[in-house]
N, C-alpha and C positions, 0 to 999 in steps of 0.2 A: 645820580641822585646825591652824591656826596656834597657837591657845591651848595645845595639848597636844603638838605635835610641831615639829621642825625640818623645813621643807618644801623640797625640791629640785625644780626644774622644768627640763625640757629645752626648748630653743627652737632654731630652725633658723637657720643662716647661709644667705644666698641663694647658690645654686650659681653664679650668674653672677660672684660676687666671690671665688671660690675658684680660684686658679691651677691649671693642669693638673699642675704639678710635685707637688702634694699627692696625686695619684693618683685612683683611682676611689672611688666611694662607692655600693656596691650593697647588696643585702639582707644579705649576709654581714657587710659592714662596719658596717651599721646594728646588727646583733646584737652585733658586737664592741664598739660604742660603749655599748650598754646594759649589757653586762657590765662594761666599765671604769667606767661611771658608778656601778654598784652597788659596785664596788671602792672608788671614791672616797668614797662615802657611808659604807661600812663595814658590819660585821655588824649584823643585826637590822633591816634596812631593810624598809619596807612599800611596795611599788611599785603604782602605779595607772596603768593604760593606758586611753586613751579612743579608740575607733574603730580606725583602721588600725594604730597601734602595738601593739595587742593581740597580733597574730601575732608580732612581733619580741620582745616581752616574754616571751610564753610560750615561744618558742624559746630565748631567753637563759636563762630559769629551767631549762629542760630540759637545756641544754648544761652549765650550772653543776652541775646534779645529776649528770649523766653523768660529768663529769671530777672530781667531788669537790671543787669549788671551796670556798674558805674563807669566802666572803661571799655565800652564796645569800640571796635575799630571804626574810624571815620570813613575809610574806604577799603575795599577788598578787591584785589586783582588776582584772578585765577588763570594760570597759564598751563596749557597742554595737560590738564589733569583729568583723571577718570571719574568725573562727577557722575556720568552715566556711561559705563563701560560698554553699553550696547551700541553707542554711537561711535562711528569711526573705529571699529575694533582693530587691534594690532595682533601680532603674533603672541604677545604676552597674554592678551585676552583668550586667544585660542588655546594656549597652554593651560591657563587657569580653568578653562571649561572642559578640557579633555579628560580630566581625572576627578574622582571624588576627593573631598578634603582629606579623607583618611589616607589616600595615596601620598599626598604631599607630606603629611605627618610621618608616615612610615619610611619614606625614601629620601627626603631632603633635609631632615633635621638631625642634629647630633648633640651630644652632651659634652660640655667643656671638660678637658682633662684637669688633673690636680695642679699642674704647673701654672695655671692661670688663676687670677683673683676671682673670676666668676666660675670656679670649679663646680661642676654638676649642673650648671644652668643649661637649659635646652636652647639651642640657637639654630638659625638658618645660616650656615657658614658662608663667609664671604667668597671663598674660592668656588663654592657651588653656584652662587649667584653669578659670578664672573663667567664660569663655564656655560651656564644656561644662556646668558645674554649673548656671548660670542657665538654660540652654536646656532642661534636664530638668524644671525647675519654673517656667517663665517666667510662668505665670498668677499664681503666688504672689508673685513679685517685682513684677509690674505692680500687683497689688492693694496690696502693701505701700507702694509709692511713691505710689499714689493716696491711701491712708490718711494718709501723711505730709503730703501737701498739705492734706488736710482738717483734720488736727490743727493745722497752722500757721494755716490760715484761721480756725479756730474758737477760736484762742487756747489750745489744749491743748498747751502747750509741753513738759510732762513726757512725754506720750506721744510727741511728736515727737522729743524728745531720745533716748528709748529706741530708736526706730526708727533714728535716725541713728547711734547708737552701735553698733547691730547691724551696719549696713552699713559703717561705718568699719572694723570688724574683718573683715567678710565680704570686702571688697574688698582687704584687705591681703595679697595673695598674693605668692609668690616663686617663683623657678625651681627645679625639682627636677632632680637629676642624671638623665640619660637611663637609665643602667643600673639605678638604683633603681626608676624608674617602670616600665620594661619587665619587670624581674624580679618586681615586685609584681603587675602585671597577669597575668603568665604563671603564677607559682607560686600566688598566692592566689585569683585570680578565674577563671582558665581551667583549670589543672590540679588545683586543690584539693589541693596536695601534702601539706599538714600533716594534714588529716583522713584522707587515704588512706595515711598512714604512709610517704610517699615523699620528704619534705622532707629536704634535707641542708644541713649547715653546713660550709663548707670541705671538702666531699667526705665528711663523716661523717654518717651517718643520725641524725636527731633523734628522740629517744624521750621524749615527754612523760610516759609512765608511770614514768619514772625519778624524777620529782619526788615526794619523800616528806616532806621537812621544811618545805615551803612550803605554806601554806594558799591554796587557790584559791577565790575567791568571785565570783559574778556581782554585778552592780551594784545589784540591788534584790531585795527579798524577794517576788518575783512568780514565778509558774510559768514555766518554760522547758523546753527539751528537750535532752537529751544526744544528740549526733549519732550515737552508737553504740547506746545502749540504747533511744532513743526513748521514755524514760519521764520524766514530769515530775519536777522536783526544785526545791528552794528554796535560797535563799542559805544558805551554810554559815557558822557562827560560828568565827572563828579560835581555835585552841587550841594549846597547846604541841606537840602531835603530831597530824598530819593524815595520813590515808591517801593513797596515790597516786591521782592523777587519771587519767582515761581518756586514751587517745591522741588523742582529739578531743573537746573540751568546748565547747559553745556557751553563752556567758554571756548573761544577759538584757540587754535594751537599757537605756540610761541616759536622762537627760533630753534633750529635743529641743534644748537649748541647751548642750550639752557642748563641750569643746574638741576638736572632731573632728580638726582639723589640727595639733594640738599636736606631733605627731611624724609628719610626712608623708614627708619625704625631704631629703637634702642633709647638709651639715656641721652638727653640732649644737653649740649653746652651752648650757652647764650653769649654772643660776642657783640659788643657795641663799638661801632666805628663812628667817631664824632668829627664833624668838620671844624669844631671850635676847641676841643679839649687838647691840651698839650701836656696834661699831667701824667705821671707814671700810671701803669695799669693798676687798678684796684679791683677787689672781688667782694661779692656778697652772695649769700645763698638764695636760690630761687626755688628749686623743686628737686626732690630726691638727691639733695647734696650736689646740685649742679652749679658750677661757678658761673657767675655773670660778670663779664669783664668789660671794663671801659678802657679803650685804647686811644692812641693819639689820632691826629687828624689825617695821617697818610696811611692808607691801607689799600689792599688789592683783593677784589672778590674773584676767587678762582671759579671757573665754570666746570661742571662735571657733566660732559655729554653722556647720553645714554640712548641705546637703540630704541627703547620704547617711545621716548619723547621724540626722537628723530623720525620714527615711523609715523607717529601720530600727526606730525606737522605736514606730512605728505598727503594725508587723506583729503 
């Protein structure tokens, strides 16, 4: 996309480094941030969401349409996301539905110790996330590390570097705010609030059918199924005018090496990669004291593979 567009990417601040005085960051605040991010980008933006942020992006587009916002996205691409987690369920879905929400709160959360700026903030620790994801596909990870050893022993250093780069990203986890984690598990994976038409944003019902001026396309031109109509459909081509989407749309999966956790939870940092700008980096405030940076024309988008996304693509 860089040769043709200015590319803006959201990244996460580690919740452990965010003082309590900045307040909560739950599902509604995440949607707030997406809306403010689109405001900062300006009219005509094309938004791409990969894996979990698909829900928040769809909700943000719906809310912007409902309130007649001045900067709705021109197009919206949802990739491998749990819009309706009842469709193509993965091991993550099974885990979310295996226990009541109180179990997750009691067993998977922790309070940050005093040595961190976010002292006393309740979080879903990064090491717990990593352990959970690896345990769901432990055979795959054991085999990958065995292959890494073989590549090094046989002098296949390019293959070894590729595996090492994968795990450098895979192990780069951070702590998520407890409220975002619990609300995501409950609303998205347990109650399926969006496809049931029961999801609210700050108490107001979300109506995806209100989206009329934003094109919504799945990530690939392969058959998938609408959660409402149960009829196969293919990727749509963005045009100046698109019809309203259904209240629940399941987009087709993306590549197994997509940036699954590019928008997981916590305070967001917004980064602008421009194909034209060669000026030094500048900053301005966007939301919750989050820096919005404009960088030079050369940049690299790192991919964050995740088992949930990889599994979802195989369905």
